[in-house]
C-alpha positions as CSV (number, residue, x, y, z in Angstrom):
1,M,107.4,59.6,-54.8
2,K,103.9,61.0,-54.3
3,R,103.8,64.6,-52.9
4,I,100.6,64.9,-50.9
5,A,99.2,68.1,-49.5
6,I,97.1,67.6,-46.4
7,Q,95.4,69.7,-43.8
8,G,97.0,68.9,-40.5
9,E,100.2,67.5,-39.1
10,R,102.0,64.2,-39.4
11,G,99.9,61.5,-37.7
12,S,96.6,63.2,-38.6
13,F,93.8,61.3,-40.2
14,H,94.6,63.0,-43.5
15,D,98.1,61.5,-43.1
16,I,96.7,58.1,-42.4
17,A,94.3,58.4,-45.4
18,A,97.1,59.4,-47.7
19,H,99.3,56.5,-46.7
20,T,96.3,54.1,-46.9
21,Y,95.4,55.2,-50.4
22,F,99.0,55.2,-51.7
23,T,99.9,51.9,-50.0
24,D,103.3,50.6,-50.8
25,E,104.3,53.9,-52.4
26,Q,106.7,56.5,-51.1
27,V,104.8,59.6,-49.8
28,E,106.1,63.0,-49.1
29,L,103.6,65.0,-47.0
30,M,103.1,68.7,-47.4
31,C,101.4,69.7,-44.1
32,C,99.1,72.7,-44.3
33,A,97.2,74.7,-41.7
34,T,94.1,75.1,-43.8
35,F,92.3,73.5,-46.7
36,E,92.9,76.7,-48.7
37,D,96.6,76.2,-48.2
38,V,96.2,72.6,-49.6
39,F,94.8,73.8,-52.9
40,E,97.4,76.6,-53.1
41,K,100.1,73.9,-52.9
42,V,98.5,72.1,-55.8
43,A,98.1,75.3,-57.8
44,D,101.8,76.1,-57.3
45,D,103.0,72.6,-58.1
46,S,101.3,70.6,-60.8
47,T,102.8,67.4,-59.4
48,A,101.2,67.8,-56.0
49,I,98.2,65.9,-55.0
50,A,95.5,67.1,-52.6
51,M,93.9,64.8,-50.0
52,L,90.9,66.3,-48.3
53,A,88.1,65.1,-46.1
54,I,84.7,65.7,-47.7
55,E,82.2,64.0,-45.4
56,N,81.9,62.1,-42.1
57,T,79.2,59.6,-41.1
58,I,78.5,61.5,-37.9
59,A,79.5,65.1,-38.5
60,G,78.1,65.2,-42.1
61,S,79.6,67.0,-45.1
62,L,82.4,69.5,-45.0
63,L,80.5,72.1,-46.9
64,H,83.4,74.6,-47.4
65,N,85.5,71.9,-49.0
66,Y,82.9,71.4,-51.8
67,E,83.3,75.1,-52.7
68,L,87.1,74.9,-52.5
69,L,87.1,71.9,-54.7
70,R,84.9,73.5,-57.3
71,E,86.8,76.7,-57.4
72,S,90.3,75.1,-57.4
73,G,90.1,73.7,-60.9
74,T,91.5,70.4,-59.7
75,T,90.1,67.0,-60.8
76,V,89.0,64.2,-58.4
77,V,90.8,61.0,-59.2
78,G,90.1,58.8,-56.2
79,E,88.5,58.4,-52.8
80,Q,89.4,56.8,-49.5
81,R,87.2,55.8,-46.7
82,L,88.8,55.6,-43.3
83,H,87.5,54.3,-40.0
84,I,88.0,57.0,-37.4
85,Q,89.1,56.0,-34.0
86,H,90.1,58.5,-31.3
87,C,92.3,58.0,-28.3
88,I,93.1,60.4,-25.4
89,C,96.8,60.8,-24.7
90,C,99.1,62.8,-22.5
91,L,102.8,63.3,-21.6
92,P,104.4,60.1,-20.2
93,D,104.5,61.5,-16.6
94,D,100.9,62.7,-16.6
95,D,97.9,60.5,-15.8
96,W,94.2,60.9,-15.1
97,S,94.8,62.6,-11.8
98,T,96.8,65.4,-13.4
99,I,94.8,66.1,-16.6
100,K,92.9,69.4,-16.5
101,E,92.5,70.1,-20.2
102,V,92.0,68.1,-23.4
103,H,92.8,69.7,-26.8
104,S,91.6,68.6,-30.2
105,H,89.8,69.6,-33.4
106,P,86.2,70.7,-32.7
107,V,84.8,67.7,-34.8
108,A,86.9,65.2,-32.8
109,L,85.7,66.8,-29.5
110,M,82.1,66.5,-30.8
111,Q,82.6,62.8,-31.8
112,C,83.8,62.1,-28.2
113,R,81.1,64.1,-26.4
114,S,79.8,61.2,-24.3
115,F,83.3,60.2,-23.2
116,L,84.0,63.8,-22.2
117,S,80.7,64.2,-20.3
118,N,82.0,61.4,-18.1
119,H,85.0,63.5,-17.3
120,P,83.4,66.9,-16.3
121,N,86.6,68.0,-14.5
122,I,88.5,68.1,-17.8
123,K,88.1,71.2,-19.9
124,A,87.7,70.7,-23.7
125,V,89.9,73.2,-25.7
126,E,89.4,73.5,-29.4
127,A,92.4,73.4,-31.7
128,E,93.2,73.4,-35.4
129,D,94.1,69.7,-35.7
130,T,94.0,66.4,-33.8
131,A,97.6,65.3,-34.4
132,G,98.7,69.0,-34.1
133,S,97.3,69.0,-30.5
134,A,99.5,66.0,-29.6
135,A,102.5,67.6,-31.3
136,Y,102.0,70.9,-29.5
137,I,101.6,69.3,-26.0
138,A,104.6,67.0,-26.6
139,G,106.8,69.8,-28.0
140,N,106.0,72.3,-25.3
141,R,105.8,69.8,-22.4
142,C,102.3,70.9,-21.5
143,H,101.8,69.1,-18.2
144,G,98.2,68.7,-17.2
145,C,97.0,68.7,-20.9
146,A,95.8,65.8,-23.0
147,A,95.0,65.5,-26.7
148,I,92.3,63.6,-28.6
149,C,93.9,62.2,-31.8
150,S,94.7,58.9,-33.5
151,A,96.7,56.3,-31.7
152,D,99.3,56.6,-34.5
153,A,99.7,60.3,-33.7
154,A,100.0,59.6,-30.0
155,R,102.8,57.1,-30.6
156,L,104.5,59.4,-33.2
157,Y,104.8,62.2,-30.7
158,G,105.8,60.0,-27.7
159,M,102.5,60.5,-25.9
160,K,101.0,58.0,-23.4
161,I,97.6,56.6,-24.4
162,L,95.3,56.8,-21.5
163,E,92.4,55.2,-23.3
164,D,91.8,54.2,-26.9
165,S,88.6,54.0,-29.0
166,I,86.9,56.8,-27.0
167,E,84.6,57.9,-29.9
168,D,80.9,57.7,-29.1
169,N,79.9,55.9,-32.3
170,K,82.1,53.0,-33.3
171,H,80.8,53.2,-36.9
172,N,82.6,56.5,-37.5
173,F,84.0,56.8,-41.0
174,T,85.3,59.8,-43.0
175,R,85.5,59.9,-46.8
176,F,88.4,61.6,-48.3
177,L,88.9,62.8,-51.9
178,V,92.1,62.7,-53.9
179,A,92.5,65.6,-56.3
180,C,95.2,66.7,-58.7
181,H,96.0,69.0,-61.6
182,P,93.7,68.0,-64.6
183,Q,96.6,67.3,-66.9
184,K,97.9,64.8,-64.4
185,A,94.6,63.0,-63.8
186,D,95.2,60.0,-66.2
187,A,98.4,59.1,-64.3
188,F,96.3,58.3,-61.2
189,R,93.3,56.5,-62.7
190,S,92.2,54.2,-65.5
191,L,89.1,55.0,-67.4
192,T,88.4,51.3,-67.8
193,E,88.0,51.1,-64.0
194,V,86.1,54.3,-63.5
195,N,82.6,53.7,-62.0
196,K,81.9,56.9,-60.0
197,A,81.7,60.6,-60.7
198,S,81.3,63.8,-58.7
199,V,79.3,66.5,-60.5
200,V,78.1,69.9,-59.6
201,F,75.3,71.7,-61.4
202,S,72.8,74.6,-61.1
203,L,69.2,74.6,-62.2
204,P,66.8,77.1,-63.7
205,H,64.2,78.3,-61.2
206,E,61.4,76.2,-62.8
207,E,58.9,73.7,-61.4
208,G,60.2,70.1,-61.6
209,S,63.6,71.0,-62.9
210,L,65.4,68.8,-60.3
211,S,63.1,65.8,-60.8
212,K,63.6,65.9,-64.5
213,V,67.4,65.5,-64.0
214,F,66.9,62.6,-61.6
215,T,64.5,60.9,-64.1
216,I,67.0,61.0,-66.8
217,L,69.8,59.7,-64.6
218,S,67.5,56.8,-63.6
219,F,66.7,56.1,-67.2
220,Y,70.4,55.6,-68.0
221,D,70.9,53.4,-64.9
222,I,72.9,55.9,-63.0
223,N,72.8,55.5,-59.2
224,L,72.7,58.7,-57.1
225,T,74.7,58.0,-53.9
226,K,74.8,61.5,-52.5
227,I,73.3,65.0,-53.1
228,Q,74.4,68.2,-51.3
229,S,72.9,71.6,-52.0
230,L,74.7,74.8,-51.3
231,P,73.3,78.4,-51.8
232,I,74.8,80.4,-54.6
233,I,76.2,83.6,-52.9
234,G,74.6,86.7,-54.3
235,H,71.7,84.8,-55.9
236,E,68.9,84.4,-53.4
237,W,67.2,81.0,-53.3
238,E,69.4,79.6,-56.0
239,Y,71.5,76.6,-55.3
240,L,74.4,74.5,-56.5
241,F,73.8,70.7,-56.4
242,Y,76.8,68.5,-55.7
243,V,76.0,64.9,-56.6
244,D,77.9,61.6,-56.5
245,L,77.0,59.1,-59.2
246,T,77.9,55.5,-59.6
247,F,77.5,53.4,-62.7
248,D,78.4,50.1,-64.4
249,N,78.7,51.5,-67.9
250,F,80.9,54.5,-68.6
251,T,79.4,55.2,-72.0
252,R,75.9,55.3,-70.6
253,Y,77.1,57.6,-67.8
254,R,78.5,60.0,-70.4
255,Q,75.3,59.8,-72.4
256,A,73.4,60.7,-69.2
257,I,75.6,63.8,-68.7
258,D,74.9,64.8,-72.2
259,A,71.2,64.3,-71.7
260,I,70.9,66.4,-68.6
261,T,73.2,69.2,-69.8
262,P,70.4,71.1,-71.8
263,L,68.2,71.0,-68.6
264,V,70.6,72.7,-66.3
265,K,72.0,76.3,-66.2
266,S,75.6,75.1,-65.6
267,I,77.3,71.7,-65.0
268,K,80.9,70.7,-64.1
269,I,82.4,67.3,-63.7
270,L,84.6,67.5,-60.6
271,G,86.1,64.1,-61.3
272,E,85.6,60.5,-62.5
273,Y,87.2,57.8,-60.5
274,K,87.0,54.3,-59.0
275,E,84.7,53.8,-56.1
276,N,86.4,52.8,-52.8
């Protein structure tokens, strides 16, 4: 039994990602209102696993989650990419003629902007969660209200799907990270299969400091697949660099980390795992 802490309700994309990643395994969901709550669950229970969205091909990076991940002390042990498809759903006895509002997470509303613009008579209302919107409307019998969520969530809460695949961009994917207590990491991964790492570092304020790091990574045949910079609060014009690295040789990857360590002010390996 895997105990997974997610942000959102049953039927949310975090729920779908968790069940997709842990296919053919029993999953017990711990549904949380916020990502802060997710990491609190893992801190309180060393057997709990966090599943959190980290970036979307349309909306970009979830910047706050990078900070929460770094501060949590958890270790990333896996990733899951999920194709995001939205539907609009309502109570069984509602239809297009009765819908006045549509509720969903702000990102989901943004991803369906063109669809919503074709229905100017429907007011968009921001909510904490996609599946939670469907659960709320179903539980409170909110006539005249629709939700944008996954088709799985619509069916789970007994909602009628008015239209499926309403997202503007059909190439809409979200990448999720799987994180756990460091002492439990080896139970979820095999170092012989590891070919990706997430690392965060800061640099001295010197000319060419970042290019020197990249040069060394290139020398050791390390591929940089993502870089995200975030300001260091309280230190003007200083930044943390979150990078994802892929490699074919684990030993050379570790040698590359050793080689760049003297060039950076600080460095932390957030996790080493198998690329999905």
